[in-house]
N, C-alpha and C positions, 0 to 999 in steps of 0.2 A: 079490714082493707077498704079505705075509703073510694068511691068510684065518683069520679069527674064527670060532667057533662063537656062537649067538644066546645059549646062557649067558656067555660070556666079552666077550661085550660089552654084556650087560645087567651083568654085574660093575662093567664098565670104566665104565659109566654111573651105577651106582653108587655107585664109589668119588668120582669127580669132583664126582657131588651132597655129597657127606662131607667134599671137601675143601672146598668152596667156599659150602656152604650158612650161612647165618648162626646162628648159637645164640642161642638165645630164652630157655628154661627158663622162662614168667610162667606160675603156678598160677590159677586160678579155682575156688574151693571154693563150690559153691550143693546146697543140696538133698543130694542124695545120692552127690556126683560132684565129687572131685578131676581137674578137668581140665587138660593142661600143653600147650602148646604149645613143642616139646623146639626145634625148629628149623624155619626154611624158608628156599628159594631154588630156583633154576629146576633142572629135571630132564628130562633127554631120555629116551624109550620108544622101544625096538622096537614099531611094532604094524604088520605083514604086510610090505612091502616099504620101509614108509616109515619115518623117526623125527621121533615130535614132540616140541616142547619145551613143557613146562608147569611152571607153580608149583605145587610143591609144598609140602606144611606136613606137619609130624612131630608124632603127639598121643600123647599118655599118658594115658587116663582109668580113674580107678579107682572105683569103686563101693565108698565108707566105710558104708556100712552094712550090715546084716547078711543085710536081703533083696536078690532081685535087681531091678533097674529098667533101663529102659531109655533109650540115650544116642542122639539122634534127629543125625543128619549130615546128613539128607537135606535140612535147614534153614540148614546151615552157607552163608555167605557170605564173601566174597574182597574189600574195600570199598577202590580206590586213587584218591584225587583225585574222588570222588563217581560214581565206576562201577564198580559190582557185579558180580563172579563168581560163577557156581554151581559147586559140586561137578562134575568129569567125572563122567560113568556109570562108568566105568572106576577111579572112587579105590577103591582094597582097605580103606578106613576106614567100613565101611558102618553103618547104624540098625541095633540090635541091643539084645537083654538083655544087662546084665552082672552076674551074680552078685556076691553080699554077697562082700566085701573080694578080689574077682578085679580084675587091671588088664588092658585092654586097648591094645596099641599098634600105630598102625599110619599110615598117610597120606592127604591128601586129595589130589590133584589138580585146577587150577585150567587150564584150558586158554582162551589169549588174551587174557595176560597181557603187556602192553606189558615187553619185555626191559632198559627203562630206569625204574626205579622210584625217585624217593626221596619223601621227607619222611614222612606219615603212611601206615599201613596200618591197618586194621580189621579183624580175622579173629573172624565167630563161629563157634566149631568144631561149635557146635549146640546143641540145647535139649533139654530134659526137662519129664516131666510132673510137676507137683508137689501136682495134683491138680485138679478144673474149677474155675473156668475158665481157672487159670494153668498158664504154660511161665515155665522159667528158660531164660535165655541165657547163653550160656558167651564172652563179648566179649574181646576183646586189642586193646590201639592201641600199636605198635609204628614207632618211627621208624626209616627206612632211612636 
């Protein structure tokens, strides 16, 4: 029986995700950001002595302005069939400032998403302030 290191297991899970994920490549441009959902799908992650399965959404966000602005992933949501899911605190794409011209790439994780998805998925990748009292939402509707 082969024994794998944690990094080897993580690489296998990452490769599995990349091979099975749905390529989306949809961009929404609002205010100072081009925000793209690159791909999405189920992703396994080792956490302590257990392996958890998440729904993963890969994002690429570019600040198209010259000045730094904040992109808020804390407001992100995944909605499937009327049920909404918030990003797991383990998600590596977190709220933060992005400098002018800079691109940030990472992903959001959503826990508890049913493994059989069909129909329409709505992804709200996040929001940005456009000045009080307004917020711009970056939403995508994807049919699977």
